N, C-alpha and C positions, 0 to 999 in steps of 0.2 A: 504494500500500500504506500509506503514512504517513497518508493522509487517513482511512482506515478506523480508525486508532488515535486520531487527534486528535479526531474528532467525538464518539466516546463519552466521551473524557476531558473535552472541553469541556462536554458535557451534564452530566456528573457534577459538574463544578465549579460550574455554574450552579445545579444542584439543591441543592448544599451552601451556596451563598452566599445564595440568595433568602431562606430562613428567617432567617438571621443578620441580614439587613437589617431585620427587624422588631424585633429585640431591641435593648436598649441605648438607651433614651431616646426611642423613637418612640411616639406615641399608639396605643393599641389600637384597631383598627377596630371600629366598633359596627354590624356588618352585619345583625344580627338584633334583633328586639324584646327577646329575653331578654338579649342582650349590652348593649343600650342601657340597659335598666332596671337591671341588676345593676352594671355597671361605672360608669355615671353616678352611682349613689347614693354611691359613694366611701367607704363605711363599712368595707369589708373588702377584703383582697386577694382576687383571683378566679382560680381555675383554669379555663381554657377547655379543655374536653375534646372533641376532634374524634374522632368514633367512627362505626362501623357497629354498631348495637346487636345485630345478628345474628352478628357475627364473634367467634370465640373469644378472640383477643388483646384485643379491645375490652371484652369482658365481664370478662376477668381484670383489666384496668386499672381498670374501673369498681368492682370489688370492693375493690381497693387504695385507690381514692379514697374510697369510702364508709367504709372502716375508718378512714382518716386523718381524715375529717370527724367521725366519731363520737368518736375519741380526742382530737381537738383541740377538742371541744365547740363545733363550728360557728364557729371563729375565722376562717374564710374561706368564700367562696362557690364553688360549682361551677356552671358553665354548660356544658351538653352541647350540642354542635353535631353534628347527626346527618345521615348520608347519606340517611336515610329521609324527611326533611322538605324539601320544595321551598323553603321560605322560608330555610333554612339554607345553601343552596348558595353564595350570594355570599360567605359567611364563609370557606369553604375557599379561594377565590381570594384574598380580601383578606389572609389570613394566610399564604398560600403553602403550604398543606398539600397534600402529594402522596401521603403514606402514612399509614396508620392502625395503631394509635392514635397520636395526637399530642396533647401537653399543652403549653399555653402558660400562663405565670404572669403575671398583670397586677397591678400594685400598686394601692393605694388611690387614687392620683392618675390612674389610667387609662393608665399607661405600661407597655409590655411589659417585664417585668423578667427573664424567663427563657423561652427557647424551647428546650424539650427535644427531643432527636433523636427521630424516629419510633420507635415500639416501646414495649414495656411498661416503665414507669418504676417503680423500687422504692419501697416505703413510705419507706425511710430517705432516699433521694435527694430525694423530694418533701418530706419533713419538713424536711430541711436547707435546701432552697431556700425554703420558706415561712418558716423561722426567720431567714433572712438578708435577707429583704425587709422594709423598714421602711415 
């Protein structure tokens, strides 16, 4: 009986820790041509947006990101990583993405600065994270 409780608990712990391993000083994986081009340029902070463009939550998150981009006068980049593109699939694995939408903030130096929990992130939360990254 205890084994049935421990296994789901262990799986949940692994799922929670894997994304955290990518944040805090590790280089952002450059798994797609768009990620390589944008992050390697090093001119702006980059939001990596993992999405299914057909999903409602992902469309809602995209609207928030586009509003933030417009309001911030393009002071950062957005790179979309899509479930619909075969060439993007490696990035999901490299970043440890298991749920959508997921947002990852990469600083100008190509280091993962913030790995947001899966789900829709608020305008305010994203704006605060962008403001805190130098």
